[in-house]
N, C-alpha and C positions, 0 to 999 in steps of 0.2 A: 494550462500553463504557469507557473509560478514566475513572476517578475524577478527574481533573482535568478531563474535557470535562465530564462532569457537571455539576459545581460551577460550570465557565465558563457551562454554559445554564442552571441555579437561578437564578446572579446577573443573565441576562440576561433571565429570564423575571420575576424578581420586580423588577427594575426596570424592565419593562414593565408590570405588575400596579400598580406603584404611582402610575406615572403615569398611567395611563386612571384610577383611580380622582381622581386630583389634579384632571383636568380634568374625571370627571363631577359632583365638588363644588362645582367652580368654576364648572360651567353649570348645578347647582341654587340656588348663591346668587347666580346673575347679576340677578335682578331687584331684585333688595334697594338697597338704600342702602351696605352694607358691602361689598355684590357689586360698587359699583363700583372700590372702591378695590380690592379681593382678588384679582378676575379675571388680569387682567393679571399681577400676578405670580406666579399659580397657572398660569398658562398659559405662562410663561416658565418655570417650575421643571418643567412637564411634559414641553417642548419639550427642557431640559437633561438631564432624566432620560430619555428617549429615545434623543438621542446619546451618551448615555454607556450605555447599553445596546447600540446598534448597535457603539461602539468595543469595547465589551468581548467581544460576538458575531462582532466581525471578527478583530481583532489577541489575544483571550483572555488582556490583561492591562487593570487599570483604568488610567488616568493619574495619575502623581504627579509630587511636585513633586519637583526634586532640588536638593539643597544647594549 
């Protein structure tokens, strides 16, 4: 396995893991008053992480802004 492919796999895995933890925490706080405010933002953040991980896994590079 090439070293670049290993790092890409690791980045993708870490992003999926962060997204899963974020979703778990969002559902854990979902029943509280604070959860009413935080859950939509946490779910949107997790979806964003999943989409970024999928793009890194497919394209092999993260999207960057171009000046």
